[in-house]
C-alpha positions as CSV (number, residue, x, y, z in Angstrom):
1,M,96.7,111.4,110.2
2,A,94.3,111.8,107.3
3,R,91.2,109.7,106.9
4,W,91.6,107.1,104.1
5,H,88.4,105.5,102.9
6,L,90.0,102.3,101.5
7,F,87.8,99.3,100.8
8,E,87.0,96.7,103.4
9,I,86.7,93.2,102.1
10,E,83.7,92.4,104.4
11,D,81.7,95.3,102.7
12,Q,82.0,93.9,99.2
13,P,78.9,92.4,97.7
14,W,80.9,89.6,96.1
15,F,82.4,88.5,99.5
16,P,80.7,85.2,100.4
17,T,78.0,85.5,103.1
18,F,79.3,82.5,105.1
19,L,82.8,84.1,105.3
20,R,81.3,87.5,106.3
21,N,79.4,85.7,109.0
22,Y,82.6,84.1,110.4
23,L,84.1,87.6,110.6
24,T,81.2,89.1,112.4
25,D,81.1,86.1,114.7
26,F,84.7,86.8,115.7
27,L,84.0,90.4,116.5
28,Q,80.9,89.5,118.5
29,F,82.8,86.9,120.5
30,L,85.7,89.3,121.2
31,S,83.6,92.2,122.2
32,N,81.5,90.1,124.6
33,K,84.5,88.4,126.2
34,T,86.4,91.6,126.8
35,G,83.4,93.6,128.1
36,L,84.4,96.3,125.5
37,Y,81.2,98.2,125.8
38,S,80.7,98.1,129.6
39,P,81.8,101.8,130.1
40,L,79.1,102.9,127.6
41,V,76.1,102.0,129.9
42,S,75.6,105.6,131.1
43,I,75.7,107.0,127.6
44,I,73.1,104.4,126.4
45,E,70.9,105.1,129.4
46,K,71.0,108.8,128.6
47,G,69.8,108.1,125.1
48,L,67.1,105.7,126.3
49,N,65.9,108.4,128.7
50,T,64.6,110.4,125.7
51,V,62.3,107.8,124.1
52,E,58.9,106.6,125.2
53,R,59.9,102.9,125.1
54,N,63.0,101.2,126.4
55,R,64.0,99.9,123.0
56,I,67.4,99.8,121.2
57,I,67.4,99.6,117.4
58,D,70.9,98.4,116.7
59,L,72.0,99.3,113.1
60,G,74.8,97.4,111.4
61,S,74.7,94.7,114.1
62,G,77.0,92.3,112.3
63,G,77.2,89.2,114.6
64,G,75.5,91.1,117.5
65,G,78.7,92.9,118.7
66,G,79.2,93.0,122.4
67,L,75.4,93.3,123.0
68,I,75.1,90.1,125.0
69,H,77.5,91.3,127.7
70,L,76.2,94.8,127.5
71,N,72.6,93.7,127.7
72,A,73.2,91.9,131.0
73,E,74.4,95.2,132.5
74,L,71.7,97.3,131.0
75,K,68.8,95.0,131.9
76,A,69.9,95.0,135.5
77,R,69.1,98.7,135.5
78,I,66.3,98.7,132.9
79,P,64.2,95.4,133.3
80,D,61.9,96.1,130.3
81,L,64.7,96.8,127.8
82,E,64.3,95.5,124.3
83,I,67.1,95.2,121.7
84,V,66.4,94.7,118.0
85,L,69.3,93.6,115.8
86,T,69.5,94.8,112.2
87,D,72.0,94.8,109.4
88,Y,72.4,95.5,105.7
89,Y,73.8,92.0,105.4
90,P,72.0,90.2,108.3
91,N,73.9,87.4,109.9
92,I,70.9,85.3,110.7
93,P,72.7,82.4,112.5
94,A,74.4,84.9,114.8
95,F,71.2,86.8,115.4
96,E,69.5,83.5,116.3
97,F,72.3,82.6,118.7
98,T,72.2,86.1,120.3
99,A,68.4,85.8,120.7
100,Q,68.8,82.5,122.5
101,Q,71.0,84.2,125.2
102,A,68.3,86.5,126.5
103,D,64.5,86.9,126.0
104,N,64.6,90.6,125.2
105,F,66.5,90.2,121.9
106,R,64.8,90.1,118.6
107,Y,66.0,90.7,115.1
108,I,65.0,91.7,111.6
109,S,65.7,89.1,109.0
110,E,65.4,91.6,106.1
111,S,68.1,94.0,105.0
112,V,68.0,97.3,106.9
113,D,69.8,100.4,105.5
114,A,71.1,102.6,108.3
115,R,70.7,105.6,106.0
116,Q,66.9,105.1,105.8
117,V,65.6,103.2,108.8
118,P,62.0,101.9,108.5
119,A,59.5,104.1,110.3
120,D,58.2,101.3,112.4
121,L,61.7,100.7,114.0
122,T,61.3,103.1,116.9
123,G,63.7,103.7,119.8
124,L,67.3,104.6,120.5
125,R,69.4,103.9,117.4
126,T,72.8,102.5,118.1
127,M,75.8,101.7,115.9
128,F,78.8,99.7,117.3
129,L,82.0,99.7,115.2
130,A,79.9,100.6,112.1
131,L,80.0,104.3,111.2
132,H,83.5,104.0,109.7
133,H,82.1,101.8,107.0
134,F,80.3,104.8,105.5
135,R,81.7,107.7,103.4
136,P,81.1,111.2,104.9
137,E,78.0,111.8,102.8
138,D,76.5,108.5,103.9
139,A,77.5,108.9,107.5
140,A,75.8,112.3,107.5
141,Q,72.7,110.7,105.9
142,I,72.6,108.2,108.8
143,L,72.6,111.1,111.3
144,Q,70.1,113.2,109.3
145,N,67.7,110.2,109.1
146,A,67.7,110.0,112.9
147,V,67.1,113.8,113.2
148,D,64.3,113.6,110.6
149,S,62.7,110.8,112.5
150,G,63.1,112.5,115.9
151,Y,64.8,109.6,117.5
152,P,68.1,109.6,119.4
153,I,71.2,108.0,118.0
154,A,74.4,106.7,119.7
155,V,77.5,105.8,117.7
156,F,80.6,104.0,119.1
157,E,83.9,103.2,117.6
158,A,86.6,101.2,119.5
159,Q,89.5,102.1,117.2
160,E,90.8,105.4,115.9
161,R,93.3,106.7,113.4
162,S,96.5,106.4,115.5
163,V,99.7,104.4,115.5
164,P,98.7,102.3,118.6
165,S,95.3,101.5,117.1
166,I,96.9,100.4,113.8
167,L,99.6,98.3,115.6
168,A,96.9,96.6,117.6
169,M,95.2,95.6,114.3
170,V,98.5,94.1,113.0
171,F,98.4,91.5,115.8
172,S,94.7,90.8,115.3
173,P,95.3,87.6,113.2
174,L,96.9,86.0,116.3
175,T,93.7,86.8,118.3
176,V,91.7,85.0,115.6
177,L,93.9,81.9,115.8
178,F,93.6,81.8,119.6
179,T,89.9,82.4,119.9
180,T,88.4,80.5,117.0
181,P,87.9,77.2,118.8
182,F,85.8,78.9,121.4
183,I,83.4,80.8,119.1
184,R,79.8,79.5,119.2
185,P,77.9,78.1,117.5
186,F,80.7,75.8,116.3
187,K,81.2,75.7,112.5
188,I,83.6,73.3,110.8
189,G,83.9,75.9,108.0
190,R,85.3,78.4,110.5
191,I,88.0,76.0,111.4
192,V,88.8,75.3,107.8
193,F,89.0,79.0,106.7
194,T,91.0,80.0,109.8
195,Y,93.7,77.3,110.0
196,L,93.8,75.3,106.7
197,I,92.9,78.1,104.3
198,P,93.6,81.2,106.4
199,I,91.2,83.6,104.8
200,I,89.6,84.8,108.0
201,P,92.8,86.0,109.8
202,L,94.0,87.7,106.6
203,V,90.7,89.5,106.1
204,V,90.6,90.5,109.8
205,L,94.1,91.9,109.4
206,W,93.3,94.0,106.3
207,D,89.8,95.1,107.4
208,G,91.1,96.0,110.9
209,I,93.8,98.3,109.5
210,V,91.4,99.8,107.1
211,S,88.8,100.3,109.8
212,A,91.3,102.3,111.9
213,L,92.2,104.5,108.8
214,R,88.5,105.0,108.1
215,T,87.4,106.0,111.6
216,Y,86.0,109.5,112.1
217,S,87.8,111.6,114.7
218,V,86.0,113.7,117.3
219,P,86.4,116.9,115.2
220,E,85.2,115.1,112.1
221,M,82.1,113.8,113.9
222,N,81.5,117.4,115.0
223,A,81.8,118.5,111.4
224,L,79.3,115.8,110.3
225,V,76.8,117.1,112.9
226,A,77.3,120.8,111.9
227,Q,76.2,120.1,108.3
228,L,72.8,118.5,109.3
229,D,69.5,120.2,108.8
230,R,67.8,121.1,112.1
231,T,70.9,120.0,114.0
232,E,70.1,122.7,116.5
233,D,67.0,120.7,117.6
234,Y,69.4,118.1,119.0
235,N,71.8,117.9,121.9
236,W,75.1,116.4,120.7
237,D,77.6,114.8,123.0
238,I,80.8,113.7,121.2
239,G,84.0,112.5,122.8
240,R,86.1,109.6,124.1
241,I,85.6,107.2,127.0
242,R,88.2,104.8,128.4
243,S,87.6,101.1,127.9
244,G,90.4,98.9,129.3
245,P,93.7,100.0,127.9
246,G,92.1,101.9,125.0
247,Q,89.5,104.5,124.2
248,V,86.0,104.3,122.6
249,L,85.0,107.2,120.5
250,Y,81.3,108.1,120.9
251,L,78.6,110.3,119.5
252,L,75.2,110.7,121.2
253,G,72.4,112.8,119.6
254,T,69.2,113.4,121.6
255,K,66.2,115.5,120.7
256,Q,66.0,118.5,123.0
257,S,62.2,118.4,123.5
258,L,62.0,114.8,124.5
259,K,62.9,114.1,128.1
260,R,61.5,111.7,130.6
261,S,62.4,110.4,134.0
262,R,62.9,106.8,134.8
263,C,63.3,104.8,138.0
264,I,66.5,102.8,137.6
265,N,66.9,99.6,139.7
266,F,70.3,99.2,141.3
């Protein structure tokens, strides 16, 4: 199935911020409640093992993704872990809520472009369900910026271009309807635009299908890596890992010359 870079409504500058925040809140809630990212702990640890400080710089954080649940598992192994949330369109209320859940979260209020990360944001760069938002030239620029900066990068996508993945997206509006009352912090607007004026479930349906059609396959991620300057300076691990009934596609790039040992608490 060919990759189609159709537009996602959430990405459009004209889309109201408060509606975008409701969408990212939904994704954050779902990923945390399902433990979607639990199988990724070993991959993230491998990336952290190549930086001097146990810090994750999360790019395109949206509403915080599944990092609340994932943080609990990671922090049990890495007590001094820090996680910094960033986004091109930062969802400040969601960032504040996430920061209240654990004392090792912080966030950047200003817009952060994953293609040109500020030099002071040092650590393992992560992207959860975000790379598909970028066209190939921009996706390559994100990876190139990591290589140029000398920091590792880990990319994860929980959907792919397949019939089962697209069919799962078709039923996503039902998930929105069932879960909305439980999403925190509670917002009356979320109720209005889910049940009375059903913009949120309709946008989730469209953007979900488009996300699947936009997702880079393993061969395509390998092709992105192959075109980078100094790509030979990095070790690249690209593949799939099972999460529940589905698969998570992942890419991990780590600089060859940076390795350190860590005592992990079990």
